[in-house]
C-alpha positions in Angstrom: 147.0 147.4 91.6 147.0 144.4 89.2 150.5 143.4 90.4 149.3 143.6 94.0 146.3 141.4 93.3 148.5 138.9 91.4 150.9 138.8 94.4 148.1 138.1 96.8 146.7 135.4 94.5 150.1 133.8 94.3 150.5 134.1 98.1 147.1 132.4 98.6 148.1 129.6 96.3 151.4 129.0 98.2 149.5 129.0 101.5 147.0 126.4 100.1 149.9 124.2 98.9 151.4 124.2 102.4 148.0 123.5 103.9 147.4 120.6 101.6 150.8 119.2 102.3 150.5 119.6 106.0 147.0 118.1 106.2 147.9 115.1 103.9 151.1 114.5 105.8 149.4 114.7 109.1 146.6 112.4 108.1 148.8 109.7 106.6 151.4 109.9 109.4 148.8 109.6 112.1 147.2 106.7 110.1 150.5 104.9 109.8 151.3 105.4 113.5 147.9 104.2 114.5 148.2 101.1 112.2 151.6 100.5 113.6 150.4 100.6 117.2 147.4 98.5 116.3 149.7 95.9 114.6 152.1 96.0 117.6 149.1 95.5 119.9 147.8 92.5 117.8 151.3 91.0 117.8 151.7 91.5 121.5 148.3 90.0 122.3 149.0 87.1 120.0 152.3 86.4 121.7 150.6 86.5 125.1 147.9 84.1 123.9 150.6 81.8 122.5 152.5 81.9 125.7 149.5 81.1 127.8 148.6 78.1 125.6 152.3 77.0 125.8 152.2 77.3 129.6 149.0 75.3 129.9 150.6 72.6 127.8 153.7 72.6 130.0 151.5 72.2 133.0 150.1 69.0 131.5 153.7 67.5 131.7 153.9 68.1 135.5 154.1 64.9 137.5 152.3 65.3 140.8 154.2 62.4 142.3 157.6 63.9 141.6 159.5 65.3 144.6 158.3 68.8 145.6 161.9 70.0 146.1 164.5 72.2 144.4 165.8 69.2 142.5 162.3 68.4 141.3 161.8 72.0 140.1 165.1 72.0 138.3 164.4 68.7 136.7 160.9 69.9 135.5 162.4 73.1 134.2 165.1 71.2 132.3 162.4 69.0 130.8 160.4 72.1 129.5 163.4 74.0 128.2 165.8 76.8 129.1 163.2 79.5 128.7 160.8 78.1 131.3 160.9 79.1 135.0 159.4 76.6 137.5 158.4 77.7 141.0 157.0 75.5 143.8 155.1 77.3 146.5 153.6 75.9 149.7 149.9 76.4 150.6 150.7 79.7 152.4 152.5 81.1 149.3 156.1 80.5 150.6 158.6 79.6 147.8 159.7 76.0 148.2 161.9 75.9 145.1 162.5 78.1 142.0 164.5 77.1 138.9 165.1 80.7 137.9 166.4 82.3 141.1 167.5 81.5 144.6 164.4 82.7 146.4 163.5 79.7 148.6 161.8 80.7 151.8 160.5 84.0 150.4 156.8 84.7 150.3 154.9 85.1 147.0 151.4 85.2 148.4 151.0 88.9 147.1 151.5 87.9 143.5 148.3 88.3 141.4 148.6 84.8 139.8 149.0 83.2 143.3 146.0 85.2 144.7 143.7 84.3 141.8 144.8 80.7 141.8 144.0 80.4 145.5 140.5 81.5 144.7 139.8 79.8 141.3 142.3 76.9 141.2 144.4 78.4 138.3 145.4 81.8 136.9 147.4 83.6 134.3 149.3 86.8 134.8 151.4 89.1 132.5 153.7 91.3 134.5 157.3 92.3 135.0 159.2 90.1 137.4 161.0 92.0 140.1 163.3 89.1 140.7 164.4 88.6 137.1 163.7 92.2 135.9 162.0 91.2 132.7 158.5 90.8 131.3 157.0 87.4 132.1 153.9 85.4 131.5 152.9 83.2 134.5 150.6 80.2 134.8 149.9 79.1 138.4 147.9 76.1 139.5 146.8 75.2 143.0 146.5 71.5 143.9 143.7 71.1 146.4 144.7 67.4 147.1 148.2 66.3 147.6 150.1 63.1 146.7 152.2 60.9 148.9 155.9 61.9 148.4 154.8 64.5 145.8 152.8 67.7 145.8 151.5 68.7 149.3 147.9 69.5 149.8 147.0 73.1 148.8 150.5 73.7 147.2 151.0 75.9 144.1 153.0 75.1 140.9 153.9 78.1 138.8 155.5 78.1 135.4 156.7 81.3 133.7 158.2 82.2 130.3 159.8 85.5 129.3 157.9 87.8 126.9 159.0 90.8 124.8 157.3 94.1 125.9 155.4 96.3 123.5 158.3 98.7 123.5 160.6 96.0 122.2 158.1 95.2 119.4 158.0 98.9 118.5 161.8 99.2 118.4 162.0 96.2 116.1 159.5 97.8 113.8 161.2 101.3 113.6 163.3 100.6 110.4 160.2 99.5 108.4 158.2 102.4 109.8 160.9 104.9 108.7 160.7 103.7 105.1 156.9 104.0 105.1 157.2 107.6 106.4 159.7 108.6 103.8 157.5 107.2 101.0 154.5 109.0 102.6 156.3 112.4 102.4 157.2 111.9 98.8 153.6 111.0 97.9 152.2 114.0 99.8 154.5 116.4 97.9 153.3 115.1 94.6 149.7 115.2 95.7 150.0 118.8 96.9 151.5 119.9 93.6 148.8 118.1 91.5 146.0 119.3 93.7 147.0 123.0 93.7 147.8 123.1 90.0 144.8 121.1 88.5 142.0 121.5 91.1 142.5 124.4 93.5 143.2 127.1 91.1 139.7 127.2 89.4 138.1 126.7 92.9 140.1 129.6 94.3 138.9 131.8 91.4 135.3 130.8 92.1 135.8 131.4 95.9 137.2 134.8 95.1 134.2 135.6 92.9 131.9 134.5 95.7 133.7 136.6 98.3 133.4 139.8 96.3 130.0 139.2 94.9 128.2 141.1 97.7 124.8 139.7 96.7 125.3 140.0 92.9 125.3 137.0 90.6 128.4 134.7 90.8 130.1 134.0 87.4 133.0 131.7 86.4 134.8 131.1 83.1 135.3 127.4 83.9 132.6 125.3 82.2 132.8 122.6 84.8 132.2 125.0 87.6 129.2 126.8 86.0 126.6 124.4 87.4 128.2 125.0 90.8 128.0 128.8 90.4 124.4 128.5 89.3 123.6 126.4 92.2 125.3 128.8 94.6 123.3 131.7 93.1 120.1 129.8 93.7 121.2 128.9 97.2 122.1 132.4 98.0 118.7 133.7 96.9 116.9 130.9 98.8 119.0 131.3 101.9 118.5 135.0 101.9 114.7 134.7 101.7 114.6 131.9 104.3 116.8 133.8 106.7 114.6 136.8 106.4 111.5 134.6 107.0 113.2 132.9 109.9 114.1 136.2 111.5 110.6 137.5 111.1 109.1 134.2 112.4 111.4 134.2 115.3 110.6 137.8 116.1 106.8 137.1 116.0 107.2 133.9 117.9 109.2 135.6 120.7 106.8 138.5 120.7 103.7 136.2 121.0 105.3 133.9 123.6 106.7 136.7 125.8 103.4 138.6 125.6 101.3 135.7 126.7 99.8 136.0 130.2 100.0 132.2 130.4 103.3 130.4 131.0 104.4 127.8 128.5 107.2 125.3 128.8 108.1 122.8 126.1 110.5 120.1 127.2 111.9 116.8 126.0 112.7 115.5 129.5 112.8 117.2 133.0 116.4 118.1 132.4 116.1 119.1 128.7 114.1 122.3 128.0 113.3 123.2 124.5 111.4 126.5 125.1 110.2 128.6 128.0 108.5 132.0 127.8 109.0 134.9 130.2 105.9 134.3 132.2 106.9 130.7 133.0 110.5 131.6 133.7 109.4 134.3 136.2 107.0 132.0 138.0 109.3 129.0 138.2 112.5 130.9 138.9 114.2 129.6 135.7 117.8 130.3 135.2 119.2 129.9 131.6 120.8 126.6 130.8 119.6 125.1 134.1 116.9 122.4 134.6 113.7 123.5 136.2 114.0 123.0 140.0 110.2 122.4 140.4 110.4 119.3 138.2 112.6 117.6 140.8 111.6 119.3 144.0 107.8 118.9 143.7 107.2 115.3 144.5 103.8 115.1 142.8 105.1 116.7 139.6 108.1 114.4 139.6 105.9 111.3 139.9 103.6 112.6 137.1 106.6 113.1 134.7 107.9 109.7 135.6 104.5 108.2 134.8 104.4 110.2 131.5 100.7 110.8 131.9 98.8 114.0 131.0 97.3 115.7 134.0 96.3 119.0 135.7 97.7 120.2 139.0 97.1 123.4 141.0 99.9 125.3 142.6 100.1 128.6 144.6 102.8 131.3 144.0 102.5 134.2 146.3 98.9 135.2 146.5 97.9 133.8 143.1 96.7 130.3 142.2 97.9 128.6 139.0 96.8 125.6 137.0 99.6 123.4 135.7 98.4 121.5 132.6 100.9 118.8 131.5 100.4 117.3 128.0 102.8 114.5 127.6 104.0 113.6 124.1 107.0 114.2 121.8 107.8 116.8 123.1 106.0 117.5 126.4 104.1 120.7 127.0 103.4 122.5 130.3 100.8 125.3 130.2 100.5 127.5 133.3 97.3 129.4 133.7 96.4 132.0 136.3 93.2 130.7 137.9 93.2 133.0 140.9 89.9 134.7 139.9 88.1 131.6 139.0 89.2 129.8 142.2 88.2 132.9 144.2 84.9 132.9 142.4 84.4 129.2 143.3 85.3 129.9 146.9 82.8 132.9 146.9 80.2 130.7 145.3 80.6 128.0 148.0 80.5 130.6 150.7 77.4 132.2 149.1 75.7 128.8 148.9 76.4 128.2 152.6 75.3 131.7 153.6 72.2 131.9 151.5 71.2 128.4 152.4 71.4 129.3 156.1 69.8 132.7 155.6 66.9 131.2 153.7 66.5 128.2 155.9 66.0 130.2 159.1 63.1 132.4 157.9 61.5 129.5 155.9 61.6 127.3 159.0 59.9 130.0 161.0 57.3 130.8 158.4 56.5 127.1 157.8 56.3 126.4 161.6 54.1 129.3 162.5 51.9 128.7 159.4 51.4 125.0 160.4 50.5 126.0 163.9 47.9 128.5 162.7 46.5 126.1 160.1 46.1 123.4 162.8 44.2 125.8 165.1 46.7 125.1 167.9 47.5 128.8 168.5 45.4 130.9 170.9 43.7 133.8 169.2 45.7 136.4 171.1 49.0 135.0 169.7 47.9 134.7 166.1 48.7 138.3 165.4 52.3 138.1 166.8 52.9 135.0 164.7 51.6 136.7 161.6 54.0 139.6 162.2 56.9 137.1 162.5 55.9 135.5 159.3 55.8 138.9 157.5 59.2 139.9 159.0 60.8 136.7 157.8 59.2 137.0 154.4 60.6 140.5 154.1 64.1 139.1 154.9 63.8 136.6 152.1 62.6 139.3 149.7 65.6 141.5 150.7 68.0 138.6 150.0 66.5 137.9 146.6 66.5 141.7 145.8 70.2 142.0 146.7 71.1 139.2 144.4 69.0 140.6 141.6 70.5 144.1 142.1 74.1 142.7 141.9 73.4 140.8 138.7 71.6 143.7 137.1 74.6 146.0 137.2 76.4 144.3 134.3 73.3 144.6 132.0 72.7 148.3 132.9 73.4 150.3 129.8 71.3 153.5 130.6 73.2 156.8 130.1 74.6 158.8 133.0 73.4 162.2 134.0 74.3 164.8 136.6 73.3 163.9 140.1 73.5 166.2 143.1 75.1 164.1 145.8 74.7 166.7 148.5 70.9 166.7 148.1 70.8 162.9 147.9 72.5 162.5 151.2 70.1 164.9 152.9 67.2 162.9 151.5 68.5 159.5 152.5 69.9 160.3 156.0 66.5 160.7 157.6 65.6 157.0 156.9 68.5 155.9 159.2 67.4 157.9 162.3 65.6 155.0 164.0 68.6 152.7 163.7 70.9 155.5 164.9 68.7 156.2 167.9 68.4 152.5 168.7 72.2 152.1 169.0 72.6 155.7 170.4 75.1 156.5 167.6 76.0 160.2 167.1 75.7 161.3 163.4 78.2 163.9 162.1 77.5 165.4 158.7 80.1 167.5 156.9 78.5 167.8 153.4 79.6 170.4 150.9 76.7 172.0 149.0 75.9 171.3 145.4 78.4 168.6 144.8 77.5 166.8 141.6 78.8 163.8 139.7 78.0 162.0 136.5 76.1 158.9 137.4 72.6 157.8 138.0 70.5 158.4 141.1 69.7 154.8 141.8 73.4 153.8 141.7 74.4 156.5 144.2 71.4 155.5 146.4 72.7 151.9 146.4 76.2 153.0 147.4 75.1 155.4 150.2 72.6 152.9 151.6 75.2 150.2 151.8 78.0 152.3 153.3 75.8 154.0 155.9 74.0 150.8 156.8 77.4 149.1 157.4 78.5 152.1 159.4 75.5 151.6 161.7 75.5 147.8 161.7 79.1 147.3 162.7 79.3 150.4 165.0 79.5 150.3 168.8 76.7 151.3 171.1 77.1 155.0 171.7 79.6 155.3 168.8 79.9 158.0 166.1 79.1 157.9 162.4 80.6 160.6 160.1 79.5 161.3 156.6 81.8 163.7 154.8 81.4 165.0 151.2 84.0 167.3 149.7 83.6 169.2 146.5 86.1 170.6 144.0 87.5 169.0 140.8 87.8 165.6 142.5 84.8 165.2 144.8 85.3 162.7 147.7 82.8 160.9 149.9 83.9 159.4 153.2 81.8 157.3 155.6 83.6 156.7 158.9 82.5 154.8 161.9 83.9 154.0 165.4 82.9 150.4 165.2 84.6 147.0 165.5 87.0 147.6 162.6 88.2 145.0 160.1 91.1 142.6 160.5 93.9 142.4 157.9 92.6 139.0 156.8 89.1 140.2 156.2 90.2 143.5 154.7 91.5 141.5 151.6 88.1 140.0 151.0 85.4 142.3 152.2 84.6 143.4 148.6 84.2 139.8 147.4 80.8 138.6 146.5 78.8 136.9 149.3 81.7 137.3 151.8 80.6 138.4 155.3 82.8 139.3 158.2 80.1 137.9 160.5 80.5 134.1 160.2 77.6 133.3 162.5 75.0 133.2 159.7 72.4 133.9 162.3 71.1 137.0 160.5 71.8 139.2 163.4 74.0 141.5 161.4 71.4 141.7 158.7 73.8 141.4 155.8 74.2 138.9 153.0 77.7 139.7 151.9 76.6 141.6 148.8 76.5 145.2 149.9 80.2 146.1 149.6 80.5 143.9 146.5 77.8 146.0 144.9 79.6 149.2 146.0 82.9 148.0 144.5 81.2 146.9 141.2 79.4 150.3 140.8 82.6 152.2 141.5 84.7 150.1 139.1 82.0 150.5 136.4 82.1 154.3 136.8 85.9 154.5 137.1 85.8 155.8 140.7 88.5 155.1 143.2 87.4 153.1 146.3 89.5 152.8 149.4 89.1 151.4 152.8 91.1 152.3 156.0 90.4 150.3 159.1 91.9 149.5 162.5 90.6 146.5 164.3 88.7 147.6 167.4 88.8 151.3 166.5 86.7 151.8 163.4 86.5 151.8 159.6 86.5 154.5 156.9 85.3 154.0 153.3 86.3 156.7 150.8 85.1 157.1 147.2 87.0 159.6 145.0 84.6 160.5 142.1 87.3 160.7 139.5 87.1 159.2 135.9 90.3 157.1 136.2 91.3 155.0 133.1 92.9 152.3 135.2 91.2 150.2 137.9 92.3 151.6 141.3 89.5 150.0 143.4 90.4 147.8 146.2 
């Protein structure tokens, strides 16, 4: 066992030596090559700059009055030296004369130095000459004005000198580079041996101790490494506790954020999200590692983000309304809140105000008008009694409206205990009060009431429910229609009130239980309702835990069903 351990330690040491050697060699070789290329580049650029300055100086010796011919080009080239190539070109780029090659009559209007000189007056170019097959530096000048017997108007004079390529510079540098690499390898071998012998061995031992410590205290026999071992022990303990705390904090944070009914998005910019919880991701259709589409597709939101101003917006998703609250800062926060109920309540309130205002205004106008006529003595005695009856009728209507509002508000504060109520007997008592209304519209009443059906509630609550359902069954029934009141017993008693009236549209069916909502939009009081009857029925059923359902076909009739069962979840419409 000990020999095996010693063998593995020796093997690790050899591997470390090779790694140090390879790394040090790689780093230094790469460094030398980079420096070599940098030096070559500097030399090459310096040579180009020198050549350009030389060419510009050469151009200063050009005599514009000299003949613009092959002899003139050869004479000018001889004056500059053997390395210079002089080319004369006409205004259209055709070669007039060239000291370096027999190319007279050929066009050079596609050469970069000629093109740029035509635009700017002069130009440099470093390229390989296809005529001479070597790297050249050119300086070309265009003479806008000509001279008599010399340079024609618009003609070009180009001077070129040969230049070594970067490859040539590199080849020249290879012997020196080889000596540097040989010296580098020798230094790296020495460094690898020193490093493994003097430095790596104690560190390897400490690393081994750390690897097998499995949470226990790390120890070392090397005095210089004891502070490091002590520090690592402290760090291990601190890291362990911090990791545990981070895991717990992350778990709690994720639980809280994902359990929130509100959506929350924290973002640095529209394209850089920091955090988004499940609610927001579901609403906004977020896909992981993708920007939120709504930030770019919604023009109002895009403008708000661009302005970097905090603001609130309202958006609808499906059948729900949401408030988008942007708080701009570092970072930015978007809080998404479901405001469906509050906005529905606001709409109901507005409708209620409109309904109640109209409902109150009509009787009050009648009461005030008739009262003023009576007080002024402008009414014949035989009509006073009729007007008084009208005043009493309108006063009763106002009182009914106020009583309905009070009844609805009183449900929440009703804390009296429930008792056993016989629904069968209660229906028998109440149905007689509706006979005049039934006869007036010639509605046939069908009763199918089981005997001794009792539920836990209070009498006044059930009276409110029955009065509202039966009244609606008469009010919205057809002339000569039918009204059925069915009460079934058993473990789950059920009450059904069915009419053959006008029915309810799908649009109205969604809102008939809303406060102050009326299907009749005329507000003329002809229907006799204030939009609170079914809201009261729903509220009482919800409070008692009963299931309330509505089944209606427009033009055929409506059936309201209450299942007197103590459900723990809200199943009401």
